[in-house]
C-alpha positions as CSV (number, residue, x, y, z in Angstrom):
1,M,-132.4,156.4,-56.0
2,P,-131.5,152.7,-55.2
3,A,-128.0,151.9,-54.3
4,E,-125.9,150.2,-57.0
5,N,-125.7,146.5,-56.7
6,T,-122.0,145.6,-56.4
7,S,-122.4,142.0,-55.4
8,G,-120.1,139.7,-57.2
9,Q,-118.1,142.5,-59.0
10,Y,-114.4,142.8,-59.0
11,K,-111.6,145.1,-60.1
12,V,-108.4,143.5,-61.3
13,W,-104.9,145.0,-60.7
14,A,-103.1,143.7,-63.7
15,V,-99.4,143.1,-64.4
16,D,-99.1,146.4,-66.2
17,D,-100.1,148.2,-63.0
18,V,-103.4,149.2,-64.4
19,V,-106.7,148.5,-62.6
20,Y,-109.4,147.0,-64.9
21,G,-113.1,146.6,-64.2
22,P,-115.4,146.4,-62.5
23,V,-116.2,143.0,-64.0
24,N,-118.6,140.2,-63.0
25,L,-117.7,136.7,-62.1
26,D,-118.3,135.4,-65.7
27,T,-115.8,137.8,-67.1
28,L,-113.4,137.0,-64.3
29,A,-113.7,133.3,-65.1
30,E,-112.8,134.1,-68.8
31,W,-109.8,136.0,-67.7
32,I,-108.6,133.2,-65.4
33,T,-109.0,130.7,-68.3
34,E,-106.9,133.1,-70.5
35,G,-104.2,133.3,-67.9
36,R,-104.9,137.0,-67.3
37,V,-105.7,136.4,-63.7
38,L,-103.5,134.2,-61.6
39,P,-103.6,133.1,-57.9
40,E,-101.2,136.0,-57.0
41,T,-103.3,138.7,-58.9
42,W,-104.8,141.4,-56.7
43,L,-108.6,141.7,-57.0
44,Y,-110.8,144.4,-55.4
45,L,-114.1,143.1,-54.1
46,L,-116.6,145.9,-54.4
47,D,-119.2,144.5,-52.0
48,Q,-116.5,143.9,-49.3
49,D,-114.6,147.1,-50.0
50,Q,-111.2,145.4,-49.8
51,W,-108.3,144.1,-51.9
52,S,-107.4,140.3,-51.8
53,R,-105.2,138.0,-53.8
54,A,-107.3,135.8,-56.2
55,G,-105.8,132.7,-54.5
56,E,-107.2,133.9,-51.2
57,I,-110.8,134.1,-52.4
58,V,-112.6,130.8,-51.7
59,E,-115.2,131.4,-54.4
60,L,-112.4,131.3,-57.1
61,A,-110.8,128.0,-56.0
62,E,-112.8,125.9,-58.5
63,L,-112.1,128.5,-61.3
64,L,-108.3,128.5,-60.6
65,G,-108.3,124.7,-60.6
66,E,-105.0,123.1,-60.3
67,H,-103.2,126.4,-60.3
68,H,-104.9,127.3,-56.9
69,P,-102.3,127.3,-54.1
70,K,-102.7,126.2,-50.6
71,F,-104.2,129.2,-48.8
72,C,-101.8,128.9,-45.9
73,K,-98.7,129.0,-48.2
74,L,-99.8,132.0,-50.2
75,N,-97.4,135.0,-49.6
76,H,-99.5,138.1,-48.9
77,T,-97.6,140.9,-50.6
78,P,-98.9,144.5,-51.3
79,L,-99.6,146.0,-54.7
80,I,-96.7,148.3,-54.1
81,A,-93.8,147.0,-51.9
82,G,-94.3,148.6,-48.5
83,V,-97.7,150.1,-49.2
84,P,-100.9,148.4,-48.0
85,P,-103.6,148.0,-50.7
86,G,-106.0,150.9,-50.8
87,A,-103.7,153.2,-48.9
88,L,-103.2,155.5,-51.9
89,R,-107.0,156.2,-51.9
90,Q,-106.6,157.9,-48.6
91,V,-104.3,160.6,-50.0
92,R,-106.4,163.7,-51.0
93,L,-103.9,164.7,-53.6
94,L,-104.6,161.5,-55.6
95,D,-108.4,161.2,-55.1
96,T,-109.2,162.7,-58.5
97,L,-107.2,160.0,-60.3
98,S,-109.1,157.1,-61.8
99,D,-108.1,153.5,-60.8
100,Q,-106.2,153.2,-64.1
101,Q,-104.4,156.5,-63.6
102,L,-103.6,155.7,-60.0
103,G,-102.2,152.3,-61.2
104,R,-99.9,154.0,-63.7
105,F,-98.9,156.7,-61.1
106,S,-97.8,154.0,-58.7
107,Q,-95.1,153.0,-61.1
108,L,-93.4,156.3,-60.4
109,M,-93.4,156.2,-56.6
110,Q,-90.7,155.0,-54.2
111,V,-91.4,154.1,-50.6
112,R,-89.2,155.6,-47.9
113,K,-89.3,154.6,-44.3
114,V,-87.9,157.1,-41.8
115,R,-87.2,156.8,-38.1
116,Q,-88.1,159.3,-35.4
117,F,-85.9,162.4,-35.5
118,D,-84.6,161.6,-39.0
119,T,-84.1,164.7,-41.3
120,V,-86.0,164.1,-44.5
121,V,-85.5,167.5,-46.0
122,Q,-82.7,169.9,-45.0
123,Q,-83.0,173.7,-45.4
124,G,-80.7,175.1,-48.1
125,K,-80.2,171.9,-49.9
126,S,-81.3,171.4,-53.5
127,G,-84.6,169.6,-53.8
128,D,-84.9,166.5,-55.9
129,A,-88.3,165.0,-54.9
130,M,-91.7,165.6,-53.4
131,Y,-93.1,163.5,-50.6
132,I,-96.5,162.2,-49.5
133,V,-97.0,161.2,-45.9
134,L,-98.5,157.8,-45.9
135,Q,-98.1,157.0,-42.3
136,G,-96.7,158.8,-39.3
137,S,-96.1,162.5,-38.5
138,L,-93.4,165.1,-39.3
139,R,-92.8,168.8,-38.6
140,V,-91.6,171.6,-40.9
141,R,-89.2,173.8,-39.0
142,Q,-86.6,176.6,-39.3
143,L,-83.8,177.3,-36.9
144,V,-83.6,180.9,-35.7
145,G,-80.4,181.0,-33.8
146,D,-80.5,178.0,-31.5
147,K,-84.2,177.9,-31.3
148,E,-86.6,175.8,-33.4
149,R,-89.5,177.5,-35.0
150,V,-92.1,175.0,-36.1
151,I,-94.0,176.2,-39.2
152,T,-96.4,173.3,-39.4
153,N,-96.9,169.7,-38.6
154,L,-97.5,167.1,-41.3
155,K,-99.9,164.2,-40.9
156,E,-101.0,161.3,-43.0
157,G,-102.1,162.4,-46.5
158,D,-100.1,165.6,-46.4
159,V,-97.7,166.6,-49.2
160,F,-94.4,168.5,-49.0
161,G,-91.5,169.4,-51.2
162,E,-93.5,169.7,-54.4
163,V,-92.0,172.9,-55.6
164,A,-88.8,171.1,-56.2
165,L,-90.5,169.3,-59.1
166,F,-90.5,172.5,-61.0
167,D,-87.3,174.2,-60.1
168,R,-84.9,171.9,-58.1
169,G,-84.5,175.0,-55.9
170,E,-83.2,175.1,-52.3
171,R,-85.4,173.8,-49.6
172,S,-86.9,176.6,-47.5
173,A,-87.1,174.6,-44.3
174,D,-86.2,171.4,-42.6
175,V,-88.6,168.5,-42.4
176,I,-88.0,166.3,-39.3
177,A,-89.9,163.0,-38.5
178,N,-91.8,163.3,-35.2
179,Q,-92.2,159.5,-35.2
180,D,-91.4,156.5,-37.3
181,S,-93.1,157.3,-40.6
182,I,-93.7,155.9,-44.1
183,L,-93.3,158.3,-47.1
184,L,-93.9,158.1,-50.8
185,S,-91.5,160.0,-52.9
186,I,-91.7,161.2,-56.5
187,T,-88.4,162.3,-57.9
188,V,-87.8,165.0,-60.4
189,E,-86.7,162.4,-63.0
190,A,-89.9,160.4,-62.4
191,F,-92.1,163.5,-62.6
192,E,-90.5,164.5,-65.9
193,R,-91.0,160.9,-67.2
194,M,-94.7,161.2,-66.2
195,T,-95.2,164.5,-68.1
196,R,-93.5,162.9,-71.2
197,E,-95.0,159.5,-71.2
198,M,-98.2,159.6,-69.3
199,P,-100.0,162.9,-70.1
200,E,-103.3,161.4,-69.1
201,V,-101.9,160.9,-65.6
202,A,-99.9,164.1,-65.5
203,A,-102.9,166.4,-66.3
204,P,-105.1,165.5,-63.3
205,F,-102.1,165.2,-61.0
206,L,-100.9,168.7,-61.9
207,A,-104.3,170.1,-61.5
208,A,-104.6,168.6,-58.0
209,L,-101.1,169.8,-57.2
210,G,-102.0,173.3,-58.3
211,Q,-105.0,173.3,-56.0
212,N,-102.9,172.1,-53.1
213,L,-100.3,174.8,-53.6
214,A,-103.0,177.5,-53.9
215,A,-104.6,176.3,-50.6
216,R,-101.2,176.5,-48.9
217,I,-100.5,180.0,-50.2
218,R,-103.9,181.2,-49.0
219,A,-103.3,179.6,-45.6
220,D,-99.8,181.2,-45.4
221,N,-101.3,184.6,-46.3
222,T,-104.0,184.3,-43.7
223,R,-101.4,183.4,-41.1
224,H,-99.1,186.3,-42.1
225,N,-101.9,188.8,-41.9
226,R,-102.9,187.4,-38.4
227,D,-99.3,187.8,-37.3
228,I,-99.3,191.5,-38.5
229,L,-102.4,192.2,-36.6
230,V,-101.0,190.6,-33.4
231,L,-97.8,192.7,-33.8
232,R,-99.7,195.9,-34.3
233,A,-101.9,195.2,-31.3
234,T,-98.9,194.6,-29.1
235,Q,-97.3,197.9,-30.3
236,N,-100.4,200.0,-29.5
């Protein structure tokens, strides 16, 4: 089957945080004329697999006309403050969301930058948010006496703290930054807003969250059974 021709096709990240398209250059020209696409509007170029501001695309200079800024003076800002364009597509939990759903979901997220050794989540404290690791590394640990027991290490794309979205219960472990990291957080309040106002986003997100929790429970059960076997072997 021949590959789809994506040359000259664009997706548009609109002011309502929804991604529209793909559209061809003729449609894009109409949207520029109507004022729906401005020099600072983010466009996704399918054939180049990257996001760029409309004002940075040389082919659009004539279409933008007198509104076209000097390229060297154009401020290059991300779609979401602190998050590089396209970074959310690297998160497995979000890969079932359409562009439009992901755009709406982005309205709910907050960026949190943490330094190495910062405590993001503290065992015993009430949970009020879940987190996605966008960049960096963290560890989940429990203190047994004066010794640290590392339960797991978290890498880019991993999720933690999601149970708090459902019960605001106490955290079961500490989460410590192994290095400077960038996290996305979704608070309980934002999650409740999503379920009320964005059911078309909440449904696929909850399905993905359920699959993620199920996989974690299975992994924990496997680890627990393995520990029991090792204990029995040492006792024999």
